[in-house]
C-alpha atoms as one frame of an Amber mdcrd trajectory, in Angstrom:
protein
   6.474 -75.527  15.189   2.854 -75.544  13.955   3.608 -72.663  11.611   6.591
 -74.498  10.115   4.534 -77.669   9.570   1.744 -75.633   7.976   4.241 -73.832
   5.733   5.797 -77.140   4.596   2.339 -78.588   3.871   1.331 -75.538   1.824
   4.588 -75.643  -0.162   4.176 -79.370  -0.895   0.553 -78.991  -2.042   1.478
 -76.018  -4.222   4.316 -77.956  -5.850   2.103 -80.998  -6.420  -0.528 -78.816
  -8.056   2.037 -77.181 -10.321   3.436 -80.543 -11.436   0.066 -82.253 -12.000
  -1.199 -81.959 -15.550  -4.651 -82.448 -16.935  -4.513 -84.011 -20.365  -7.251
 -83.266 -22.866  -5.763 -84.439 -26.170  -9.053 -84.957 -28.038 -11.417 -82.130
 -29.029 -14.856 -83.001 -30.411 -17.226 -81.129 -32.703 -20.576 -82.073 -34.227
 -22.425 -80.947 -37.359 -25.255 -82.199 -39.543 -26.393 -82.064 -43.124 -29.930
 -82.641 -44.297 -29.901 -84.829 -47.403 -33.630 -84.478 -48.103 -36.907 -84.149
 -46.168 -36.557 -87.630 -44.682 -32.820 -88.177 -44.243 -29.784 -86.456 -42.721
 -26.200 -87.202 -41.736 -24.625 -86.380 -38.372 -20.871 -85.706 -38.463 -18.897
 -86.250 -35.250 -15.297 -85.067 -35.602 -12.378 -85.763 -33.288  -9.346 -83.507
 -33.537  -6.468 -85.285 -31.821  -3.314 -83.615 -30.484   0.026 -84.523 -32.067
   1.422 -87.770 -30.680  -1.949 -88.983 -29.380  -4.501 -91.373 -30.880  -7.922
 -92.877 -30.192  -8.907 -96.418 -31.005 -11.063 -97.684 -33.848 -14.654 -98.862
 -33.673 -13.671-102.550 -33.603 -11.010-103.612 -31.126 -10.504-107.269 -30.092
 -11.331-108.419 -26.551  -8.476-107.814 -24.155  -7.453-104.651 -25.978  -8.034
-100.984 -25.280 -11.470 -99.375 -25.142 -12.853 -99.037 -28.658 -14.470 -95.778
 -29.728 -18.240 -96.284 -29.498 -21.411 -94.267 -29.957 -24.737 -94.357 -28.131
 -27.588 -92.267 -29.531 -30.530 -91.156 -27.397 -33.676 -92.763 -28.825 -36.587
 -90.521 -29.784 -39.632 -90.672 -32.066 -38.256 -87.750 -34.103 -35.577 -89.820
 -35.852 -34.187 -93.327 -36.222 -30.687 -94.508 -37.019 -30.115 -95.598 -40.609
 -27.326 -98.181 -40.413 -24.249 -98.074 -38.212 -21.704 -95.357 -37.556 -19.410
 -95.039 -40.582 -15.740 -94.169 -40.299 -12.731 -93.968 -42.584 -10.328 -96.894
 -42.598  -8.233 -96.769 -39.428  -4.511 -97.324 -39.163  -3.273-100.537 -37.537
  -0.264-101.172 -35.326   1.002-103.694 -32.803   0.875-102.370 -29.256   3.038
-104.125 -26.694   0.876-102.921 -23.813  -2.049-104.974 -25.159   0.051-107.620
 -26.968  -2.059-107.307 -30.126  -2.678-105.375 -33.306  -5.097-102.509 -32.712
  -6.828-100.039 -34.999  -6.555 -96.343 -34.252  -6.977 -92.797 -35.537  -4.449
 -89.993 -35.190  -4.669 -86.257 -35.962  -8.320 -86.130 -37.074 -11.236 -88.417
 -37.843 -14.851 -87.755 -38.795 -17.475 -90.340 -37.957 -20.843 -90.269 -39.747
 -24.278 -91.523 -38.755 -27.228 -91.423 -41.154 -30.632 -90.802 -39.606 -34.184
 -91.101 -40.913 -36.279 -88.098 -39.942 -39.865 -88.188 -38.712 -40.070 -84.394
 -38.293 -38.737 -81.429 -40.245 -36.607 -80.318 -37.310 -35.119 -82.501 -34.581
 -32.169 -82.701 -32.249 -29.934 -85.754 -32.298 -28.256 -86.452 -28.964 -25.716
 -89.041 -27.967 -22.498 -89.971 -26.259 -19.179 -91.061 -27.713 -16.912 -93.132
 -25.473 -13.229 -93.173 -26.332  -9.768 -93.841 -24.960  -6.774 -91.673 -25.822
  -3.163 -92.854 -25.666   0.262 -91.577 -26.600   3.627 -93.364 -26.657   3.946
 -93.175 -22.859   0.468 -93.410 -21.367  -3.189 -94.157 -21.842  -5.812 -91.983
 -20.241  -8.876 -93.533 -18.632 -11.866 -93.879 -20.983 -13.867 -90.674 -21.368
 -17.312 -89.778 -22.643 -18.286 -86.785 -24.758 -21.984 -85.888 -24.809 -23.116
 -84.242 -28.029 -26.231 -82.837 -29.611 -26.935 -81.328 -32.977 -30.101 -79.769
 -34.368 -31.164 -80.840 -37.843 -33.282 -78.225 -39.650
C-alpha cells in the first residue's frame, strides 16, 4: 500500500511540474554611449514577447505597477534629468478600470549622466510588470550595470 501511495504522489508531482510554466516575456539589455568627456547616455532596452506588454513610466494610482528606474548613487556620475522614453500606447484595461500606458514588442529607455571620471560603471534596477490578454505576472526587478569608457 505504501508503494502505491508513493507511486501516486510521484506521478502527481511529475504531472504538476510538467504543466507549470515559468513565464519570462521581457528580456533586458543595457548599453551606453559617451557623448563627450563629461556626459554619456545609458540605454536600457526591453524586448517584449508577442502578446505581452509592460506599463509606462506614469500610471495612475490604483492601476498596474509602472515601469520605474532606481540608479545606485556614486561620486563617479550624477543623473542628468529623468529617464526618457518614447511615447507609450494607451488603452482601457477592464482589470484596472482605467486607461493605462504601455509598451509592446520593444522599448528603449534613456538616462543621461554627468561624468566625474573618465571611466565609471552605472548600476541600477528597473522594476516592471508584464501582462498579456489573460494574466499579469507579479512585478519583477532587473538589476543592470554598464561601464562607460
